[in-house]
DSSP file (Angstrom, degrees, kcal/mol; ACC not computed):
  #  RESIDUE AA STRUCTURE BP1 BP2  ACC     N-H-->O    O-->H-N    N-H-->O    O-->H-N    TCO  KAPPA ALPHA  PHI   PSI    X-CA   Y-CA   Z-CA
    1    1 A M              0   0    0      0, 0.0    38,-3.5     0, 0.0     2,-0.3   0.000 360.0 360.0 360.0 137.3  -10.1    1.1   -6.3
    2    2 A K  E     -A   62   0A   0     60,-3.0    60,-3.1    36,-0.2     2,-0.4  -0.898 360.0-140.5-132.6 157.3   -6.3    0.5   -6.8
    3    3 A I  E     -A   61   0A   0     33,-0.4     2,-0.4    -2,-0.3    58,-0.2  -0.941  18.4-171.1-115.8 130.9   -3.2    0.9   -4.8
    4    4 A Q  E     -A   60   0A   0     56,-2.5    56,-2.7    -2,-0.4     2,-0.5  -0.982   9.1-155.4-126.0 142.9    0.2    2.2   -6.3
    5    5 A V  E     -A   59   0A   0     -2,-0.4     2,-1.2    54,-0.2    54,-0.2  -0.975  15.4-138.4-111.4 132.8    3.6    2.3   -4.8
    6    6 A D    >>  -     0   0    0     52,-3.3     4,-2.0    -2,-0.5     3,-1.8  -0.732  15.4-165.1 -81.8  92.8    6.0    4.7   -6.1
    7    7 A T  T 34 S+     0   0    0     -2,-1.2    -1,-0.2     1,-0.3    51,-0.0   0.604  85.5  60.4 -65.4  -9.6    9.2    2.5   -6.1
    8    8 A N  T 34 S+     0   0    0      1,-0.1    -1,-0.3    50,-0.1    -2,-0.0   0.753 113.9  35.7 -75.4 -31.7   11.4    5.6   -6.4
    9    9 A R  T <4 S+     0   0    0     -3,-1.8    -2,-0.2    49,-0.1    49,-0.1   0.720  89.5 108.7 -97.6 -23.3   10.1    6.9   -3.1
   10   10 A C     <  -     0   0    0     -4,-2.0    -5,-0.0    48,-0.2    44,-0.0  -0.353  43.5-172.7 -62.3 132.1    9.7    3.5   -1.2
   11   11 A Q        -     0   0    0     -2,-0.1    -1,-0.2    20,-0.0    20,-0.1   0.368  42.2-114.4-106.5   1.0   12.3    3.3    1.5
   12   12 A G        +     0   0    0      1,-0.1    19,-0.1    20,-0.0    -2,-0.1   0.791  68.1 141.6  74.0  27.3   11.5   -0.4    2.5
   13   13 A T        -     0   0    0      1,-0.1    -1,-0.1    19,-0.0    18,-0.1   0.757  53.4-141.9 -74.4 -15.8   10.3    0.5    6.0
   14   14 A A     >  +     0   0    0     16,-0.2     4,-2.3    11,-0.1     5,-0.1   0.671  58.3 135.0  72.7  19.0    7.5   -2.2    5.7
   15   15 A M  H  > S+     0   0    0      1,-0.2     4,-2.2     2,-0.2     5,-0.2   0.960  73.6  53.8 -65.0 -45.5    5.0    0.1    7.6
   16   16 A C  H  > S+     0   0    0      1,-0.2     4,-3.0     2,-0.2    -1,-0.2   0.871 106.5  50.1 -55.1 -36.4    2.5   -0.9    4.9
   17   17 A L  H  4 S+     0   0    0      1,-0.2    -1,-0.2     2,-0.2    -2,-0.2   0.923 112.4  48.5 -66.6 -47.3    3.1   -4.6    5.5
   18   18 A A  H  < S+     0   0    0     -4,-2.3    -1,-0.2     1,-0.2    -2,-0.2   0.852 117.8  39.8 -58.4 -38.5    2.5   -4.0    9.2
   19   19 A V  H  < S+     0   0    0     -4,-2.2    -2,-0.2     1,-0.2    -1,-0.2   0.898 135.5  12.9 -74.1 -52.9   -0.7   -2.1    8.6
   20   20 A A    >X  +     0   0    0     -4,-3.0     3,-2.2    -5,-0.2     4,-1.4  -0.604  58.1 166.1-137.3  66.0   -2.1   -4.3    5.7
   21   21 A P  T 34 S+     0   0    0      0, 0.0    -1,-0.1     0, 0.0    -3,-0.1   0.770  80.3  62.7 -56.6 -25.6   -0.4   -7.6    5.3
   22   22 A E  T 34 S+     0   0    0      1,-0.2    -5,-0.1    -5,-0.1     3,-0.1   0.614 113.2  36.0 -73.5 -11.2   -3.3   -8.7    3.1
   23   23 A L  T <4 S+     0   0    0     -3,-2.2    12,-2.0    -7,-0.2    13,-0.6   0.571 116.1  40.7-116.8 -14.1   -2.4   -5.9    0.6
   24   24 A F  E  <  -B   34   0B   0     -4,-1.4     2,-0.3    10,-0.2    10,-0.2  -0.945  46.9-179.1-137.4 161.2    1.4   -5.6    0.6
   25   25 A D  E     -B   33   0B   0      8,-1.8     8,-3.1    -2,-0.3     2,-0.6  -0.900  30.9-119.0-141.9 162.2    4.5   -7.8    0.6
   26   26 A I  E     -B   32   0B   0     -2,-0.3     6,-0.2     6,-0.2    -2,-0.0  -0.958  25.9-135.1-113.9 124.1    8.1   -6.6    0.6
   27   27 A L    >   -     0   0    0      4,-2.9     3,-3.3    -2,-0.6     4,-0.1  -0.286  29.7-103.1 -68.8 152.8   10.3   -7.7   -2.4
   28   28 A P  T 3  S+     0   0    0      0, 0.0    -1,-0.1     0, 0.0    -2,-0.0   0.735 123.5  61.1 -51.8 -20.0   13.8   -9.1   -1.8
   29   29 A N  T 3  S-     0   0    0      2,-0.2     3,-0.1     1,-0.0    -2,-0.0   0.495 121.5-108.6 -87.8  -3.0   15.1   -5.7   -3.0
   30   30 A G  S <  S+     0   0    0     -3,-3.3     2,-0.4     1,-0.3   -16,-0.2   0.489  77.4 129.0  93.7   3.1   13.2   -4.0   -0.1
   31   31 A I        -     0   0    0    -19,-0.1    -4,-2.9   -20,-0.1    -1,-0.3  -0.793  61.7-111.2-100.8 144.2   10.5   -2.4   -2.1
   32   32 A A  E     -B   26   0B   0     -2,-0.4     2,-0.4    -6,-0.2    -6,-0.2  -0.381  29.0-161.5 -74.2 146.2    6.9   -2.7   -1.4
   33   33 A E  E     -B   25   0B   0     -8,-3.1    -8,-1.8    -2,-0.1     2,-0.5  -0.973  16.3-128.1-126.4 137.3    4.7   -4.7   -3.7
   34   34 A V  E     -B   24   0B   0     -2,-0.4   -10,-0.2   -10,-0.2   -11,-0.1  -0.798  16.4-168.3 -86.6 122.6    0.8   -4.5   -3.9
   35   35 A L        +     0   0    0    -12,-2.0     2,-0.5    -2,-0.5   -11,-0.1   0.575  65.4  64.0 -84.4 -19.5   -0.7   -7.9   -3.7
   36   36 A V        -     0   0    0    -13,-0.6   -33,-0.4     1,-0.1     3,-0.2  -0.956  56.8-162.7-114.5 123.1   -4.3   -7.0   -4.8
   37   37 A D  S    S+     0   0    0     -2,-0.5     2,-0.5     1,-0.2   -34,-0.2   0.911  84.0  28.3 -71.9 -44.8   -5.2   -5.6   -8.1
   38   38 A D  S    S-     0   0    0    -36,-0.1     2,-0.4     0, 0.0    -1,-0.2  -0.959  73.3-148.2-121.2 117.3   -8.7   -4.3   -7.0
   39   39 A I        -     0   0    0    -38,-3.5   -16,-0.0    -2,-0.5     5,-0.0  -0.652  15.9-149.6 -83.6 135.9   -9.4   -3.2   -3.5
   40   40 A G    >>  -     0   0    0     -2,-0.4     3,-1.3     1,-0.1     4,-0.7  -0.414  33.5 -95.6 -87.6 167.8  -13.0   -3.7   -2.5
   41   41 A P  H >> S+     0   0    0      0, 0.0     4,-0.5     0, 0.0     3,-0.5   0.804 121.7  66.4 -62.4 -23.4  -14.9   -1.6    0.0
   42   42 A D  H 34 S+     0   0    0      1,-0.2     4,-0.2     2,-0.1     3,-0.1   0.810 110.0  34.2 -64.9 -28.6  -14.0   -4.0    2.8
   43   43 A L  H <> S+     0   0    0     -3,-1.3     4,-2.7     1,-0.1    -1,-0.2   0.306  90.5  99.7-108.9   4.8  -10.3   -3.1    2.5
   44   44 A A  H <X S+     0   0    0     -4,-0.7     4,-2.3    -3,-0.5     5,-0.2   0.959  85.4  44.1 -51.6 -56.1  -10.7    0.6    1.6
   45   45 A A  H  X S+     0   0    0     -4,-0.5     4,-2.8     1,-0.2    -1,-0.2   0.883 113.1  51.9 -65.0 -33.9  -10.1    1.9    5.0
   46   46 A T  H  > S+     0   0    0      1,-0.2     4,-1.8     2,-0.2    -1,-0.2   0.907 108.3  52.4 -62.7 -40.1   -7.1   -0.5    5.4
   47   47 A A  H  X S+     0   0    0     -4,-2.7     4,-2.0     2,-0.2    -2,-0.2   0.907 110.1  48.6 -59.4 -47.8   -5.6    0.7    2.2
   48   48 A E  H  X S+     0   0    0     -4,-2.3     4,-2.8     1,-0.2     5,-0.2   0.925 109.3  52.5 -58.4 -44.3   -5.9    4.4    3.4
   49   49 A D  H  X S+     0   0    0     -4,-2.8     4,-2.1     1,-0.2    -1,-0.2   0.909 108.5  50.1 -63.5 -36.8   -4.3    3.6    6.6
   50   50 A A  H  X S+     0   0    0     -4,-1.8     4,-1.0     2,-0.2    -1,-0.2   0.911 110.0  50.4 -62.2 -42.2   -1.4    2.0    4.9
   51   51 A A  H >< S+     0   0    0     -4,-2.0     3,-0.5     1,-0.2     8,-0.3   0.912 112.1  46.7 -61.5 -43.9   -1.0    4.9    2.7
   52   52 A L  H 3< S+     0   0    0     -4,-2.8    -1,-0.2     1,-0.2    -2,-0.2   0.796 109.4  56.4 -67.9 -29.1   -1.0    7.3    5.7
   53   53 A A  H 3< S+     0   0    0     -4,-2.1    -1,-0.2    -5,-0.2    -2,-0.2   0.708  81.0 103.6 -76.3 -17.0    1.5    5.0    7.6
   54   54 A C    X<  -     0   0    0     -4,-1.0     3,-1.6    -3,-0.5     5,-0.1  -0.536  57.8-160.3 -72.0 114.6    4.1    5.2    4.9
   55   55 A P  T 3  S+     0   0    0      0, 0.0    -1,-0.2     0, 0.0    -4,-0.0   0.749  93.2  49.3 -66.4 -21.8    6.9    7.6    6.0
   56   56 A A  T 3  S-     0   0    0     -3,-0.0    -2,-0.1     0, 0.0    -3,-0.0   0.336 105.1-129.1 -96.1   7.9    8.0    8.1    2.4
   57   57 A A    <   +     0   0    0     -3,-1.6   -47,-0.1    -6,-0.2    -6,-0.1   0.855  61.8 141.8  47.5  40.2    4.5    8.8    1.2
   58   58 A A        +     0   0    0    -49,-0.1   -52,-3.3    -7,-0.1     2,-0.5   0.419  41.0  87.2 -87.0  -3.7    5.1    6.2   -1.5
   59   59 A I  E     -A    5   0A   0     -8,-0.3     2,-0.4   -54,-0.2   -54,-0.2  -0.879  52.9-175.2-110.7 128.2    1.6    4.8   -1.4
   60   60 A T  E     -A    4   0A   0    -56,-2.7   -56,-2.5    -2,-0.5     2,-0.6  -0.982  12.7-153.3-123.4 128.6   -1.3    6.2   -3.4
   61   61 A V  E     -A    3   0A   0     -2,-0.4     2,-0.4   -58,-0.2   -58,-0.2  -0.931  21.3-168.8-101.2 119.6   -4.9    5.0   -3.2
   62   62 A I  E     +A    2   0A   0    -60,-3.1   -60,-3.0    -2,-0.6     2,-0.1  -0.876  33.6  24.5-113.6 136.7   -6.9    5.5   -6.4
   63   63 A G  S    S-     0   0    0     -2,-0.4     2,-0.4   -62,-0.2    -2,-0.0  -0.495  91.7 -23.7 113.3-176.7  -10.5    5.3   -7.3
   64   64 A D        -     0   0    0     -2,-0.1    -2,-0.1     1,-0.1     0, 0.0  -0.474  41.2-174.5 -77.8 124.9  -14.0    5.5   -5.8
   65   65 A Q              0   0    0     -2,-0.4    -1,-0.1     1,-0.2   -20,-0.1   0.419 360.0 360.0 -93.2   3.5  -14.2    4.8   -2.1
   66   66 A G              0   0    0    -22,-0.0    -1,-0.2     0, 0.0    -2,-0.1   0.440 360.0 360.0-126.2 360.0  -17.8    4.9   -1.9
């Protein structure tokens, strides 16, 4: 499972960082960065929560969640 951030949509609100600091960081330019290449089942729900928390809908979770 992977996470993608649409850098054209990201508004730098850092909601993803607030929800999932183990998965995201904010770059100096204010855009979210994914810290983990492959998300395991233990972080699947956290990744989904971060995507839902993004007010710009800039985060997509891709892959098998089960």
